[in-house]
C-alpha positions in Angstrom: -0.5 -14.2 -23.2 0.3 -12.5 -19.8 -2.5 -10.0 -20.4 -4.9 -12.8 -21.1 -3.9 -14.6 -17.9 -4.3 -11.4 -15.9 -7.7 -10.8 -17.4 -8.9 -14.3 -16.7 -7.6 -14.3 -13.2 -9.3 -10.9 -12.6 -12.7 -12.2 -13.9 -12.4 -15.3 -11.7 -11.5 -13.3 -8.5 -13.9 -10.4 -9.2 -16.7 -13.0 -10.0 -16.6 -14.4 -6.4 -18.9 -11.8 -4.8 -22.0 -11.3 -2.7 -23.9 -8.4 -1.2 -22.3 -9.1 2.2 -18.7 -9.1 0.7 -19.6 -6.0 -1.3 -20.0 -4.1 1.9 -16.9 -5.7 3.6 -14.6 -5.0 0.7 -15.9 -1.4 0.3 -15.0 -0.8 4.0 -11.6 -2.5 3.6 -10.8 -0.4 0.6 -11.6 2.9 2.5 -8.4 4.6 3.8 -10.2 5.9 6.9 -11.0 2.3 8.0 -7.3 1.8 8.8 -6.7 4.8 11.1 -6.7 2.6 14.2 -3.9 0.5 12.6 -1.9 3.6 11.7 -2.2 4.8 15.3 -1.1 1.5 16.6 2.0 1.6 14.3 2.7 5.1 15.5 2.4 3.9 19.1 4.9 1.1 18.3 7.3 3.7 16.8 7.1 5.9 19.9 7.5 2.9 22.2 10.5 1.5 20.3 12.2 4.7 19.1 11.1 7.5 21.4 11.9 11.0 20.1 13.2 9.6 16.8 9.5 9.0 16.0 9.3 12.6 14.8 11.9 11.9 12.1 10.4 8.4 11.4 7.0 10.0 10.6 8.7 12.3 8.0 10.2 9.2 6.4 6.9 7.3 6.4 5.2 10.4 4.8 8.0 10.5 2.2 7.6 6.7 1.5 3.9 7.1 1.0 4.2 10.2 -1.1 6.9 8.6 -3.3 5.0 5.4 -3.9 1.7 7.3 -4.6 3.2 9.9 -7.0 5.3 7.2 -8.8 2.3 5.0 -9.2 0.4 7.8 -11.0 3.1 9.7 -12.9 5.6 7.0 -13.7 3.1 4.2 -14.4 -0.6 5.1 -14.8 0.1 8.2 -17.0 2.8 6.3 -18.9 1.3 2.9 -19.6 -2.4 4.1 -19.7 -3.8 0.6 -19.1 -7.5 0.9 -18.6 -9.0 -0.2 -15.4 -11.2 -3.4 -15.8 -14.3 -1.4 -15.1 -13.4 1.0 -17.9 -12.4 -1.8 -20.4 -15.0 -1.9 -23.3 -14.2 -5.6 -23.9 -15.3 -6.4 -20.3 -18.5 -4.4 -20.3 -21.2 -6.4 -18.4 -18.6 -8.8 -17.0 -17.1 -6.7 -14.2 -18.7 -6.7 -10.8 -18.6 -3.0 -9.6 -19.6 -2.0 -6.1 -21.7 1.2 -5.7 -21.1 2.2 -9.3 -17.6 3.4 -8.4 -14.8 2.8 -10.9 -12.1 5.4 -10.1 -9.8 7.1 -12.7 -9.4 5.8 -16.2 -6.1 4.0 -15.8 -5.1 1.3 -13.3 -1.5 0.2 -13.7 -0.2 0.3 -11.1 -2.5 0.2 -8.1 -1.8 3.2 -5.8 -3.6 1.4 -2.9 -1.2 -1.6 -3.2 1.8 0.7 -3.6 1.0 2.8 -0.6 0.0 -0.1 1.7 3.1 -2.2 0.8 5.3 0.9 1.3 4.0 1.5 4.8 4.1 -2.3 5.6 7.7 -2.8 4.5 9.0 0.3 6.1 7.3 -0.5 9.4 8.3 -4.1 9.6 11.9 -3.4 8.7 12.1 -0.8 11.4 10.2 -2.6 14.1 11.5 -6.1 13.4 8.7 -8.1 15.0 7.6 -11.3 13.4 3.9 -11.0 14.5 3.9 -7.5 13.1 5.3 -8.6 9.8 2.5 -11.1 9.5 -0.1 -8.5 10.5 1.2 -5.8 8.1 1.7 -8.1 5.1 -1.8 -9.6 5.6 -3.2 -6.0 5.8 -1.5 -5.0 2.6 -2.7 -8.2 0.8 -6.3 -7.7 2.0 -6.4 -4.1 0.9 -4.9 -5.0 -2.4 -7.4 -7.9 -3.0 -10.3 -5.5 -2.2 -9.3 -3.5 -5.3 -9.7 -6.6 -7.5 -13.0 -7.4 -5.8 -14.3 -3.9 -6.4 -13.5 -4.2 -10.1 -11.0 -1.4 -10.3 -7.7 -3.3 -10.7 -6.3 -6.3 -12.5 -4.1 -8.7 -10.4 -1.1 -7.4 -12.5 -1.9 -3.8 -11.3 -1.8 -5.1 -7.7 1.5 -7.0 -8.3 3.1 -4.0 -9.9 1.9 -1.7 -7.1 3.1 -4.2 -4.4 6.5 -4.3 -6.0 6.7 -0.5 -6.3 5.5 0.0 -2.7 8.0 -2.5 -1.4 10.8 -0.8 -3.2 9.9 2.6 -2.0 9.4 1.3 1.6 12.8 -0.3 1.5 14.5 2.7 0.0 13.1 5.1 2.6 13.9 2.6 5.5 17.5 2.5 4.2 17.6 6.3 4.0 16.2 6.5 7.5 18.8 4.1 8.9 21.6 6.1 7.1 20.2 9.3 8.6 19.9 7.8 12.1 23.5 6.4 12.0 25.1 9.5 10.5 23.0 12.4 11.9 20.5 11.6 14.5 22.9 9.8 16.8 25.2 12.8 16.7 22.4 15.1 18.2 22.2 14.8 22.0 18.4 15.0 22.0 18.2 11.8 19.8 21.2 10.0 21.2 20.7 6.3 22.3 20.7 5.8 26.0 19.2 9.2 26.8 15.8 9.0 28.6 13.1 9.5 26.1 
């Protein structure tokens, strides 16, 4: 039942396509496209947290690594759910852009996991409403692009978003604990010191 709903929703969303949107979604799905956004987030970290940004970057890297590795080893390798573009029952029904399908299994989406992990960590740390809207919108658009390109079901995206949100929250919590119990004890990182 849930699998059938997921498949039907995928076919509906993937079926809304055009040559123009093929190119747009291809660009949106590319990791390098978002380097300016990553640099902007980095600038916000430096502006708001000064020298602590060095440690923040380590936690962001840990959040991305954790969400990425879990999405593959704890989900894709375990559940082995075929991507829609590899599903024999959907042959001829899936719109694939540039003939690219990716690895064999798709549950959960690593793109969704990674983007939601970054988004949640950054918005919890920076606490700006406009930034929350921007980052969640970015994560949703990147995630939707994966359905459009024919490489993930909506359920893969939802699972990835939940996994990424959890890892982003856990690493934010770990950072806050580290900041309170360690960083603030080191004079170089202490609040009130000119950064």
